[in-house]
C-alpha positions as CSV (number, residue, x, y, z in Angstrom):
1,M,-9.1,56.8,19.2
2,K,-6.3,54.4,18.3
3,T,-3.8,52.3,20.2
4,K,-0.1,53.0,20.2
5,L,0.2,50.3,17.5
6,G,-2.0,52.5,15.3
7,I,-5.0,50.2,15.2
8,S,-8.3,50.5,17.0
9,P,-8.8,49.1,20.5
10,E,-11.6,47.0,19.2
11,L,-9.4,45.2,16.7
12,L,-6.6,44.7,19.3
13,G,-9.2,43.3,21.8
14,A,-10.5,40.9,19.2
15,A,-7.0,39.9,18.3
16,L,-6.4,39.0,22.0
17,Y,-9.4,36.7,22.1
18,F,-8.5,35.1,18.7
19,T,-4.9,34.6,19.9
20,G,-6.3,32.7,22.9
21,L,-7.6,30.1,20.4
22,I,-4.1,29.5,19.1
23,S,-1.8,29.5,22.2
24,I,-1.5,31.0,25.6
25,I,2.1,32.2,25.2
26,P,1.4,34.8,22.5
27,L,-1.7,35.8,24.3
28,V,0.2,36.5,27.5
29,V,2.8,38.5,25.6
30,M,0.0,40.6,23.9
31,A,-1.8,41.0,27.2
32,G,1.4,42.1,28.9
33,Y,1.9,44.7,26.2
34,V,-1.6,46.0,26.6
35,L,-1.3,46.2,30.4
36,I,2.1,48.0,30.3
37,V,1.8,50.3,27.3
38,E,-1.8,50.9,26.4
39,E,-4.0,53.4,28.4
40,N,-7.5,52.2,27.3
41,E,-9.3,50.7,30.3
42,W,-11.7,48.6,28.2
43,L,-8.7,47.2,26.4
44,K,-6.9,46.4,29.6
45,K,-10.0,44.6,31.0
46,T,-10.3,42.7,27.7
47,A,-6.7,41.6,27.9
48,V,-7.1,40.3,31.5
49,K,-10.4,38.6,30.6
50,A,-8.9,36.8,27.6
51,V,-6.1,35.4,29.7
52,G,-8.5,34.6,32.5
53,V,-10.8,32.7,30.2
54,V,-8.0,30.6,28.7
55,I,-6.6,29.9,32.2
56,F,-10.0,29.0,33.5
57,F,-10.5,26.4,30.8
58,A,-7.0,25.1,31.2
59,I,-7.6,24.5,34.9
60,L,-10.9,22.8,34.1
61,S,-9.3,20.6,31.5
62,S,-6.5,19.7,34.0
63,V,-9.0,18.7,36.6
64,V,-10.6,16.3,34.1
65,G,-7.2,15.0,33.1
66,L,-6.4,14.5,36.8
67,V,-9.5,12.4,37.2
68,S,-8.6,10.4,34.1
69,N,-5.1,9.7,35.4
70,S,-6.5,8.7,38.7
71,T,-8.8,6.1,37.1
72,S,-5.8,4.7,35.2
73,L,-3.8,4.6,38.4
74,L,-6.6,2.8,40.2
75,S,-6.9,0.3,37.4
76,D,-3.2,-0.4,37.5
77,F,-3.3,-0.8,41.3
78,V,-6.1,-3.4,41.1
79,S,-4.1,-5.3,38.4
80,L,-1.2,-5.6,40.9
81,F,-3.4,-8.0,42.8
82,R,-4.4,-10.0,39.7
83,G,-7.8,-8.3,39.6
84,T,-9.5,-6.5,36.8
85,L,-11.2,-3.2,36.9
86,S,-12.7,-2.0,33.7
87,L,-13.2,1.7,33.7
88,G,-13.5,2.1,29.9
89,W,-16.9,3.7,30.3
90,L,-15.5,6.3,32.6
91,N,-12.6,7.1,30.4
92,R,-15.0,7.6,27.4
93,I,-17.1,10.0,29.5
94,L,-13.9,11.9,30.6
95,S,-12.8,12.1,26.9
96,I,-16.2,13.5,26.0
97,C,-15.8,16.1,28.8
98,R,-12.4,17.1,27.6
99,T,-13.7,17.5,24.0
100,A,-16.7,19.5,25.3
101,I,-14.5,21.8,27.4
102,S,-12.3,22.5,24.4
103,L,-15.3,23.2,22.2
104,V,-16.9,25.5,24.7
105,Q,-13.6,27.4,25.1
106,A,-13.2,27.8,21.4
107,L,-16.8,29.0,20.9
108,L,-16.6,31.4,23.8
109,L,-13.3,32.9,22.6
110,L,-14.7,33.3,19.1
111,L,-17.9,34.9,20.4
112,L,-16.0,37.3,22.7
113,G,-13.6,38.1,19.8
114,F,-16.4,39.1,17.4
115,M,-18.2,41.0,20.2
116,A,-14.9,42.9,21.0
117,L,-15.0,44.3,17.4
118,K,-17.9,46.5,18.7
119,Q,-16.6,46.8,22.3
120,G,-19.2,44.3,23.3
121,D,-18.8,41.8,26.1
122,I,-20.3,38.8,27.7
123,K,-20.6,38.7,31.5
124,L,-18.9,35.6,32.8
125,G,-19.8,35.7,36.5
126,S,-16.9,34.7,38.6
127,V,-14.3,35.6,35.9
128,D,-15.7,39.2,35.7
129,K,-15.8,39.4,39.5
130,V,-12.1,38.4,39.8
131,I,-11.2,40.9,37.1
132,E,-13.1,43.8,38.8
133,K,-11.6,42.9,42.1
134,G,-8.0,42.8,40.8
135,M,-8.1,45.9,38.6
């Protein structure tokens, strides 16, 4: 069975995950195409899961960024009163967290992409529950 693009669903599913490594905009366009045009249920779930994984990690990274910005704001506030507050250690930890989040996202998308070539999948708990509930 082939998609309407003339390629296998497995190849298109893998392309969705690999596109998530590059940018969310082309991923959303591709996922939108799959949801609107294609009929393969596995492919539709793969499209939603790819977008869901990228959004999950974007939210996680944003939360870490928010904490980082808050520490900077706190440090600036303390300096208003001629005080000093050194949170360099916390900023280093947050930087490590951001790097780890990015690395885990890339590894997960690569693994999911290669598994999609055989219509394989990795269960991701809450992400899968949301997908099942919404589809």
